[in-house]
C-alpha positions as CSV (number, residue, x, y, z in Angstrom):
1,M,-18.8,-40.6,14.0
2,D,-16.8,-43.5,12.5
3,A,-13.2,-43.6,13.5
4,N,-12.4,-45.7,10.5
5,K,-13.4,-42.8,8.3
6,G,-10.4,-40.9,9.5
7,K,-8.1,-43.8,8.6
8,G,-9.4,-45.3,5.5
9,D,-11.8,-42.9,3.9
10,Q,-10.2,-39.5,3.7
11,G,-11.7,-37.6,0.8
12,M,-10.0,-36.6,-2.3
13,Q,-11.0,-33.1,-3.0
14,S,-11.8,-32.1,-6.5
15,P,-9.2,-29.5,-7.5
16,G,-12.0,-27.5,-9.1
17,G,-13.5,-26.7,-5.7
18,Q,-16.6,-27.6,-3.8
19,M,-19.7,-29.2,-5.3
20,D,-22.6,-26.8,-6.0
21,R,-25.7,-27.4,-3.9
22,P,-29.2,-27.3,-5.5
23,D,-30.9,-23.9,-5.3
24,S,-34.0,-25.7,-3.8
25,Y,-32.3,-25.8,-0.4
26,H,-31.8,-22.1,-0.4
27,N,-35.3,-21.5,-1.7
28,M,-36.7,-23.6,1.1
29,E,-35.0,-21.5,3.7
30,S,-36.2,-18.3,2.1
31,L,-39.8,-19.5,2.4
32,L,-39.6,-19.9,6.2
33,P,-41.2,-17.4,8.6
34,K,-38.7,-14.9,9.9
35,A,-38.8,-16.3,13.5
36,V,-38.2,-19.8,12.3
37,K,-35.4,-18.7,9.9
38,R,-33.7,-17.0,12.9
39,R,-33.7,-20.3,14.8
40,V,-32.4,-22.2,11.8
41,H,-29.5,-19.7,11.7
42,A,-28.8,-20.6,15.4
43,L,-28.7,-24.3,14.4
44,K,-26.3,-23.6,11.6
45,R,-23.9,-21.9,14.1
46,L,-24.1,-25.1,16.2
47,Q,-23.4,-27.1,13.1
48,V,-20.2,-25.2,12.4
49,Q,-19.1,-25.8,15.9
50,C,-19.7,-29.5,15.4
51,A,-17.6,-29.4,12.2
52,N,-14.7,-27.8,14.2
53,I,-14.9,-30.5,16.8
54,E,-15.0,-33.2,14.1
55,A,-11.8,-31.6,12.6
56,K,-10.1,-32.0,15.9
57,F,-11.3,-35.6,16.0
58,Y,-9.6,-36.4,12.7
59,E,-6.4,-34.7,13.9
60,E,-6.2,-37.1,16.8
61,V,-6.9,-40.0,14.4
62,H,-3.9,-38.9,12.3
63,E,-1.8,-38.9,15.5
64,L,-3.0,-42.5,16.2
65,E,-2.1,-43.5,12.7
66,R,1.4,-42.1,13.2
67,K,1.7,-43.9,16.5
68,Y,0.7,-47.3,15.2
69,A,2.8,-46.8,12.0
70,T,5.8,-47.3,14.3
71,L,4.4,-50.6,15.5
72,Y,3.7,-51.8,12.0
73,Q,7.1,-50.8,10.7
74,P,9.2,-53.7,12.1
75,L,6.8,-56.1,10.4
76,F,7.1,-54.2,7.1
77,D,10.9,-54.2,7.5
78,K,10.8,-58.0,7.9
79,R,8.6,-58.3,4.9
80,R,11.1,-56.2,2.9
81,D,14.0,-58.4,4.1
82,I,12.2,-61.6,3.0
83,V,11.2,-60.1,-0.4
84,T,14.7,-59.0,-1.1
85,G,16.3,-62.2,0.1
86,T,18.2,-60.5,2.9
87,V,16.9,-63.0,5.4
88,E,15.5,-66.5,5.0
89,P,12.4,-67.1,7.1
90,T,12.5,-70.1,9.5
91,D,10.4,-73.2,9.1
92,E,8.2,-72.0,11.9
93,E,7.7,-68.6,10.2
94,C,6.7,-70.3,7.0
95,E,3.9,-72.4,8.6
96,W,0.6,-71.4,7.2
97,H,-2.8,-73.2,7.5
98,S,-4.9,-72.5,4.4
99,D,-8.6,-72.2,4.6
100,R,-8.8,-74.3,1.4
101,E,-7.4,-77.5,2.9
102,E,-10.1,-79.6,1.3
103,E,-9.3,-78.3,-2.1
104,E,-5.6,-79.0,-1.4
105,E,-6.3,-82.6,-0.4
106,L,-8.2,-83.1,-3.6
107,A,-5.3,-81.7,-5.6
108,E,-2.7,-83.7,-3.6
109,E,-2.4,-86.4,-6.3
110,M,-1.9,-83.8,-9.0
111,K,0.9,-82.3,-6.8
112,K,2.6,-85.7,-6.5
113,K,2.5,-86.1,-10.2
114,A,3.9,-82.6,-10.7
115,A,6.6,-83.3,-8.1
116,L,7.7,-86.4,-10.0
117,E,7.9,-84.4,-13.2
118,D,9.9,-81.7,-11.4
119,E,12.4,-84.3,-10.1
120,K,13.0,-85.4,-13.7
121,K,13.6,-81.8,-14.7
122,E,15.9,-81.3,-11.8
123,E,18.0,-84.3,-12.8
124,A,18.3,-82.8,-16.3
125,T,19.1,-79.2,-15.1
126,P,20.7,-77.9,-11.9
127,E,18.2,-76.6,-9.3
128,E,17.9,-72.8,-9.1
129,D,16.9,-71.2,-5.8
130,P,15.7,-67.7,-6.6
131,K,16.6,-64.9,-4.1
132,G,13.8,-63.7,-2.0
133,I,10.5,-63.2,-3.9
134,P,11.4,-62.1,-7.4
135,E,9.5,-59.2,-8.9
136,F,7.2,-58.9,-5.8
137,W,6.2,-55.3,-6.3
138,L,6.2,-55.4,-10.1
139,T,3.7,-58.3,-9.9
140,I,1.5,-56.1,-7.7
141,F,1.7,-53.2,-10.1
142,K,0.8,-55.5,-13.1
143,S,-2.1,-57.0,-11.1
144,V,-3.9,-53.9,-9.9
145,D,-5.8,-52.1,-12.6
146,M,-5.2,-48.7,-11.2
147,L,-1.4,-49.2,-11.3
148,S,-1.2,-51.2,-14.5
149,D,-2.9,-48.4,-16.4
150,L,0.2,-46.3,-15.6
151,L,2.7,-49.0,-16.2
152,Q,4.6,-49.1,-19.6
153,E,6.7,-51.9,-20.9
154,H,9.9,-49.8,-20.5
155,D,9.0,-49.3,-16.8
156,E,9.1,-53.0,-15.9
157,P,12.9,-53.5,-15.9
158,I,13.2,-50.5,-13.5
159,L,10.5,-51.7,-11.1
160,K,12.2,-55.1,-10.8
161,H,14.7,-53.1,-8.6
162,L,11.9,-51.8,-6.3
163,K,12.5,-53.4,-2.9
164,D,10.0,-51.6,-0.7
165,I,7.2,-49.0,-0.5
166,Q,6.7,-47.2,2.9
167,V,4.2,-44.7,4.2
168,K,5.5,-41.9,6.5
169,F,3.1,-39.6,8.4
170,S,3.8,-35.9,9.2
171,E,5.2,-35.2,12.7
172,P,3.2,-33.5,15.5
173,G,2.9,-29.8,14.9
174,Q,3.5,-30.1,11.2
175,P,0.8,-29.6,8.5
176,M,-1.1,-32.9,8.0
177,S,0.4,-35.0,5.2
178,F,1.8,-38.4,4.3
179,T,4.7,-39.4,2.2
180,L,5.1,-42.5,0.0
181,E,8.7,-43.7,-0.2
182,F,9.7,-46.0,-3.0
183,H,13.0,-47.7,-2.0
184,F,15.2,-49.1,-4.9
185,E,18.3,-51.2,-4.9
186,P,21.2,-49.9,-6.9
187,N,20.4,-50.0,-10.6
188,G,21.5,-48.8,-14.0
189,F,18.6,-46.4,-14.5
190,F,19.0,-43.6,-11.8
191,N,21.1,-42.7,-8.8
192,N,18.2,-42.2,-6.3
193,A,17.9,-44.8,-3.5
194,V,14.5,-43.5,-2.6
195,L,11.8,-41.7,-4.7
196,T,9.2,-39.8,-2.7
197,K,5.7,-38.4,-3.2
198,V,4.2,-36.1,-0.6
199,Y,0.4,-35.7,-0.3
200,K,-0.7,-32.6,1.6
201,M,-3.9,-32.8,3.5
202,K,-6.4,-30.5,5.1
203,S,-8.6,-31.3,8.1
204,E,-10.6,-28.2,8.8
205,P,-13.9,-26.9,7.6
206,D,-13.8,-24.4,4.7
207,A,-14.6,-21.0,5.9
208,T,-16.8,-20.3,2.9
209,D,-18.6,-23.7,3.0
210,P,-18.2,-25.3,6.4
211,F,-21.0,-27.8,5.9
212,S,-19.1,-29.6,3.2
213,F,-16.6,-30.9,5.7
214,E,-16.5,-34.7,5.7
215,G,-13.0,-35.4,7.2
216,P,-9.4,-35.0,6.0
217,E,-8.9,-34.5,2.3
218,I,-5.9,-34.5,0.0
219,I,-5.4,-31.0,-1.4
220,D,-2.1,-31.1,-3.1
221,C,0.9,-33.4,-3.9
222,E,4.6,-32.9,-4.5
223,G,7.0,-35.3,-6.3
224,C,10.8,-35.5,-6.4
225,Q,13.6,-35.0,-8.9
226,I,14.8,-38.3,-10.5
227,D,18.6,-38.3,-11.1
228,W,18.5,-40.4,-14.3
229,H,21.6,-42.0,-15.8
230,K,22.4,-40.6,-19.3
231,G,20.0,-42.0,-21.9
232,K,17.9,-43.9,-19.3
233,D,15.1,-41.4,-18.6
234,V,11.9,-43.3,-19.6
235,T,9.7,-40.2,-19.1
236,V,11.0,-38.7,-22.3
237,K,11.7,-40.0,-25.8
238,T,13.8,-38.7,-28.6
239,I,12.2,-38.1,-31.9
240,K,13.7,-37.0,-35.3
241,K,11.8,-34.6,-37.4
242,K,12.6,-33.4,-40.9
243,Q,12.4,-29.7,-41.7
244,K,12.4,-28.2,-45.2
245,H,13.7,-24.7,-45.7
246,K,11.1,-22.6,-47.5
247,G,13.5,-20.6,-49.6
248,R,16.4,-23.0,-50.5
249,G,14.4,-26.2,-50.3
250,T,17.1,-28.0,-48.3
251,V,16.0,-30.6,-45.7
252,R,17.5,-31.0,-42.3
253,T,16.9,-33.5,-39.5
254,V,16.1,-32.1,-36.1
255,T,16.3,-34.2,-32.9
256,K,14.3,-33.3,-29.9
257,Q,12.9,-34.8,-26.7
258,V,9.2,-35.1,-26.0
259,P,7.2,-36.4,-23.0
260,N,6.8,-40.2,-22.9
261,D,4.1,-42.2,-21.0
262,S,5.6,-43.8,-17.9
263,F,4.8,-44.7,-14.4
264,F,7.6,-42.5,-13.3
265,N,5.7,-39.4,-14.3
266,F,3.9,-40.2,-11.0
267,F,6.8,-38.3,-9.4
268,N,6.3,-35.2,-11.5
269,P,2.6,-34.3,-10.8
270,I,0.5,-31.4,-12.0
271,K,0.6,-28.6,-9.4
272,V,-2.7,-27.3,-7.9
273,S,-3.3,-23.8,-9.3
274,P,-3.1,-21.1,-6.5
275,D,-6.4,-19.6,-7.7
276,G,-8.0,-23.0,-8.0
277,E,-8.7,-22.5,-11.7
278,M,-7.8,-25.6,-13.7
279,D,-8.9,-27.1,-17.0
280,E,-11.0,-30.3,-17.0
281,D,-8.2,-32.5,-18.1
282,S,-5.9,-31.2,-15.4
283,E,-8.6,-31.6,-12.7
284,F,-9.1,-35.2,-13.8
285,T,-5.4,-36.0,-13.8
286,L,-4.9,-34.5,-10.4
287,A,-7.9,-36.2,-8.9
288,T,-6.7,-39.6,-10.3
289,D,-3.3,-38.9,-8.7
290,F,-4.9,-38.3,-5.3
291,E,-6.8,-41.5,-5.7
292,I,-3.7,-43.5,-6.5
293,G,-1.8,-42.0,-3.6
294,H,-4.7,-42.8,-1.3
295,F,-4.8,-46.4,-2.6
296,F,-1.1,-46.9,-2.0
297,R,-1.5,-45.7,1.5
298,E,-4.6,-47.6,2.5
299,R,-4.5,-50.8,0.5
300,I,-1.3,-51.6,-1.3
301,V,1.3,-51.0,1.4
302,P,-0.6,-52.5,4.4
303,R,-1.7,-55.6,2.4
304,A,1.0,-56.1,-0.2
305,V,1.3,-59.9,0.1
306,L,-2.5,-60.3,-0.6
307,Y,-2.2,-58.2,-3.7
308,F,0.8,-60.3,-4.8
309,T,-1.2,-63.5,-4.4
310,G,-4.4,-62.0,-5.8
311,E,-6.5,-62.6,-2.7
312,A,-7.0,-58.8,-2.1
313,L,-8.0,-58.5,-5.8
314,E,-10.8,-61.0,-5.2
315,D,-12.0,-59.0,-2.3
316,D,-12.0,-55.8,-4.3
317,E,-13.9,-57.4,-7.2
318,S,-16.5,-58.8,-4.7
319,F,-17.0,-55.3,-3.3
320,E,-17.4,-53.9,-6.8
321,E,-19.9,-56.6,-7.7
322,E,-22.0,-55.9,-4.6
323,E,-22.0,-52.2,-5.5
324,L,-23.1,-53.0,-9.0
325,E,-25.9,-55.2,-7.8
326,E,-27.2,-52.5,-5.6
327,G,-27.1,-50.0,-8.5
328,D,-29.1,-52.5,-10.7
329,E,-31.7,-52.9,-8.0
330,E,-32.1,-49.1,-7.7
331,E,-32.5,-48.8,-11.5
332,Q,-35.1,-51.6,-11.6
333,D,-37.0,-49.8,-8.8
334,E,-37.0,-46.6,-10.8
335,E,-38.3,-48.4,-13.8
336,G,-41.1,-49.9,-11.6
337,D,-42.0,-46.4,-10.4
338,D,-42.3,-45.2,-14.0
339,E,-44.8,-48.0,-14.8
340,D,-46.9,-47.1,-11.7
341,D,-46.9,-43.5,-12.8
342,E,-48.7,-44.5,-16.0
343,G,-51.9,-44.9,-14.1
344,D,-53.9,-42.3,-12.1
345,Y,-52.1,-39.1,-11.2
346,D,-50.9,-39.1,-7.6
347,P,-49.9,-35.7,-6.3
348,K,-47.6,-37.2,-3.6
349,K,-45.6,-39.0,-6.2
350,A,-45.3,-35.8,-8.2
351,E,-43.6,-34.0,-5.4
352,P,-39.8,-33.9,-5.7
353,Q,-38.2,-36.1,-3.0
354,P,-34.8,-35.3,-1.5
355,A,-31.9,-37.3,-2.9
356,E,-30.5,-40.0,-0.6
357,C,-26.9,-39.4,0.3
358,K,-24.5,-42.3,0.8
359,Q,-21.1,-41.8,2.5
360,Q,-18.2,-43.5,0.7
């Protein structure tokens, strides 16, 4: 078992339920002799016991995450203070040895020229020292595709007031969950100091399908009520519609509010249906929400500065390119197999081969 799986690769369960298995597996078992089938049933009982032990393993991993979160938090608090300009880091804290020193040396002359130009500009205009790191979180939102897809132009002025994002883990004895906390400075849009999103998790085998268990999975989420200032709610828009009276022919103008695209709809998620029945669009929306919550927890919050500078984006792109190259190779292999099959018939190649499973 990989302990990292419990930390970084918790699954995001499809709200529609478990994936159907091919009937060929069940047919294979039905063809076995009775005595062999009986022994297979014994192995399955052992497998269920393994799944229950694995569930306990992930519960302990969750406790470790909670424990180490308290060790990370002082560092994240210092990050927040620097970003907001509450504290100014010392010269020693600002020392950083780049891996790209050679490139920096080659660009040194360009820097000197730029410095001279800056000095001329400073003589013309007073020097402005921005507070902290302006638009730190907004820059991250705009840089990460998954978040920029949610971001609208009217969200940006609000997110300029976002000063920190924190992850909180459920306490011992409570149902497994994690909470994303978005901390805002006082602003002219809403009264909330903190907006929250709770992701509820499950770490136990499904009684009806225990062999599908692959670790903790997000099963539901819950947002919060935003206390918007009057006229500042960006999740709705006001439209005017003309209505004509059928009998008299008079026209009146009706004003009403309709939903509006906004990142802040993130705090008003679709609820998982108690019976598990959801339409395809709702399932997709909810699954995307789970993925975003997972990404905030595992990537954005722990590595925020690297997403701000773009270095983490380069890592993500490299990983995607590697995945794509592997896929291309597999496709080419399949094409090669098709060419081979044009020759003499080989009964071994005609037999269906079991699909290869890759863990995410």
